[in-house]
N, C-alpha and C positions, 0 to 999 in steps of 0.2 A: 504494500500500500504506500509506503514511503517513497518507493521508486516511482510509482504512478504520479504522486503529487510533485515530485522533483522533476519528472519528465514534462509534466504539464506546465510548471513554472518556467522551465528552460525554454520550451517551445514558444510560449507567449512572449518571453523576453527577447528571444531571437527575432520573432516577427516584429516586435516593436522597434528593434534596432535596425531593421532592414530597409530603411528608406520609406517612401510614400506608401501608405496602406491601400491606395487606390490604383497602384500599378499592377499590371498582370502578374509579374513575378511575385508580388506580395499576396495577391489573391490566390495564386497557385500554392504558395506556402500555407496560407490559411486553410485551404481545402485539404492539403496533405496532413496538416496537424489535426484537423477535425477527424479525418479518417483514422489516423494513427491512435488518437485517444479512444475512439470507439473500439478499435481492435484490441487495445490493451485492456480495456474494461471487460470485454467479452472473455478474454483469456484468463482473467483473474477470477472469474466466477467459479471455475473448477478448483481453485485453491482456497476458497473461503468456506467450503463445506456448508453450503446453503441448503435449507430444507426444500424438498421437492415441491414445486409450485409455490403458491402463497403470494403474498402481497409484493414481495420483491420482484417477482416476474412481471406482475401487472405494472409496476412502476417502470421497469425497464421497457416494456412494450409501449407504454405511453410516451416515454422519452424518445424512443426510436421512431415512433409515428410522427412526432413533431419534427424530428430531423428530416424524415422522408418528405414531408410536405414542404418544408423550407427549401430543400434541395431541388425539388421539382419546380418551385417558383423561380429559383435562381436560373435553372436551365431554360425556362420560358423567357426570362430576360435576356439570356445569352443568344437565344434564337433571333431576337430582334436585332441584336448587334451583328449577327451573321448575315441577316438580310441587308443591313446597311453596307456591309463589306461587299456584297454582290453588286449593289447599286453603285458604290464608289469605284469598284473595279471596272464597271461599264464606262464611267466617266474617265478613268485612266486610259482605257482603250480608245475612247474618242479623242483624247488629248494626243495620244500617239499618232492617230490618223491625221490630226491637225498639223502635227510637226512635219508630216510627209507632204501635206497639201494645205497650207494655211490660207485657204480661200474663204470668202464670206460664207459660202454654204457650209464649209467645215466648221467655221466659227459658230454658226447657228446650231449645228449638231452638238458641238461641245457644250454650249450653254444649256441646251435641253437636257443633256446627260447629267450635267452638274446640278441642274434644278431638280432632276429626279432623285439624285443622291441626297440633296438637301431635304426633300420631302420625306425620304425614307428615314433620315436622321431625326426629323421632328416627330415622325410617326413612332419611332422607337422610344423617344423620350416620353411621349404621351401614353403609349401602351404600357410602358414599364412603370410609369407613375400610377396608373390604374391598377397594375398588377401588384405593386407594393401595398396599395390600400386594400385590395380585395383578398390577396393571398398571404401576405407577410404580416401585415398589421394584426390580423386576428390571432396569430400564433403567440403574441405577447412575449416577445423575446426579452424578458426582463430578468433582473437579478433575483434569484430565489432567496427570500428573506430568511429561510431556515439556515442558510450558511452564515448568518450573523450570530447564530448561537455558538456557545462554547463548543470546542471540539469534543468535549466529554459528554455533551448532552445526549440523552438516550435516543432522541430523534435523529441524530447523525450517526450514532454507532450501531443502529439497528441492523439486523442481518449480518452480524460479524463485520461491520464496517462498510458493507456494500452500499447502504443508503448514502453514506457520506461520499463515497466515490461517485455515485450517481448524481448527487447534488453538485459535486465539483464539475462533472461532465456537463451538466445542465447549464451552469453559469459560463463555463469556458466556451461551450458550443454556441450559446446565445450570442456572445460577443463575436465569435468567428463568423457566424451566420450573418450578423449585422454588417460585418466588414464585407463579406461576399455580396450581400444584397445591395449595400450602398454603392459598391463599385460597379456591379454588373447589372443591377436592376434600376434603382433610383435612390438618391439620398433621402427621399421621403421615407424609405424603409427604416432608416436609423432613428428617426423620430426624436431624439434626445438621448439616445444611448440606452443600454440595458439597465442602467440604474442612475439615480441622481448622484450629484457630487457627494452629498452627505452620506448616502448609503454606501457609496464606493469607499469612502474614507473609513466608515465604521467596519465594512467588510475587511478591508486591508488590516485594520487594527486587530480585529477579532481572529481572522484566519491566518494572517501573515502569509508567507510563502506565495503560493499560487494566487491567493486573493489580492495580494499586493501587486502581482504581475497583471491581473485582470484590471485593477484600478489604473495602473500606469498605461496599459494599452488603451483603455477607454479614454483616458486623457489625451492620448495621441489622436484618437478619432475626433474628439471634440475640437482640438487645435486645427486639424486639417479642414473640418467643416467650417470653422470660423474663418479660415484663410480663404475659403471659396467666396465669402461675401454673401450678401442677401440675393434673393432671386428665386425663381421657380425651382422646385426640386428637379434634379436632372441626374443623368448617369455620370458618375464620378470617374469612371475608368480613364486613366491618363491617355492610354493609347487610342481610345475612341475619340477623345477630344483632339488629340494631335492629328489624327487622320482627317477629322472635319476641318481643322485649321489648314491642313495641307491642301485640301480641295479648294478652299477659299483663296489661298495664296496662288494656286495655279489659275483659277478663274481671273484674278486680278491681272496676272501677267498676260493672259490671252487678250483681255480687254485692252490693256495698254498697247500691246503689239498691233492689234487690229486697228485701234484708233490712230496710231502713228502712221500706219500704212494708208488708211483712208484719207488722212490729211496730207499725204504726200511727203511726210517728213522722212520716211524711210520705207524700204520694202518690208513686207510682212516677214519675209525670211530673215531679215536682219535682227528682228526682235525675238527669234525663236530660242536663242541661247538661254534667256531667263526662264522661258516656259519649260524648256527641257530640264533644267535643274529642279524646278518645282514638281514636274511630273515624276522625276526619279525619287524625290523626297516623298511624294504621295505613295508611290509604289512600295517604298521601304516601310512606311507606317502601316499600310494595308497588309503587307506580309506579316509584320509583327502582330498586328491585331488579329488577323485570321488564324495564325499559328497558335497564339496564346489562347484565343477563345476556344479553339478546338481542343487544346490540352486541358483547359479548365472543364469543358464538358466531359472529357474522358475521365478526369479525376472524380467528378460528381457521379458519373455512371458507375465507376468502380466502387465508390462509397455506397451507392444504393445497393449494389450487389453484396457488399459487406453486411449491410443492414439485414438483407434477406437471409444471408447465411447465418448471421448472429442470432436472429430470432428463431430460426429453425433449430440451430444447435442448442440453444437454451431450452426450447420447448421439448426437444428430444431428451435432453438431460433430465428434465423434470418427469417426463413420461416413463423413464427407465429407473 
């Protein structure tokens, strides 16, 4: 059990030190940590000599059902980002054609493709905001107040300590799921964090160790949210934002080159250098976004498989 709590604290601390929480590498680490913690908990059941069936199994099933629903919601949010990648890739292809033939017709085709990618980005933001309200908010990813109890409290030491482990998983997974949802779905999902500042401080003081790590990571989330400034809830994923910015930068370069050619100040071909650089930048961001999103979907799929296997394993253990 001590090894579980140590591993939990170390994983949260490493995630907090690893740069922006809204970058795809950080989201991938959060998903990997979520999966690893669940696997460790499942493995420990056989070592705790728990009674067959009973309340402990019901609590485990309830917790994994919550994890399942949250992961499905995050996957739906990632599907919107994948659709944006497809639309932005069409814009990149149109820009490549424009570089070969920077005619007025090609310019109009580029602008239409860029407008389509803009609409897809706005649709993703709107769909994911509704998804956060409908699928994530009802899960109440909040700090479990029972962890504010002393570690010796019977309600934490129940079932040979399994209940305390499950509460630890609940609080850590709530924070990790909020990080995933805020980055990949909408920052509306975070809502104010898994617990208030006072509750986080109390939890850190009472639980020490991993609770202090949870409080520190939560503070990092709050700081990043504050740095975003006011505005409508949106997808925080850094790579998504950078891809959108790269599309706009390419559009501005095409408009500048086309306007210069129309005014007779230069041939359109002369202004292609700046457009080419922006197109290459766009392609690089789209490749990072597409690859990272695919990897995150795979992580979540593997985690869902782990949940299925864990539920079956513990059910079989009780039935025998």
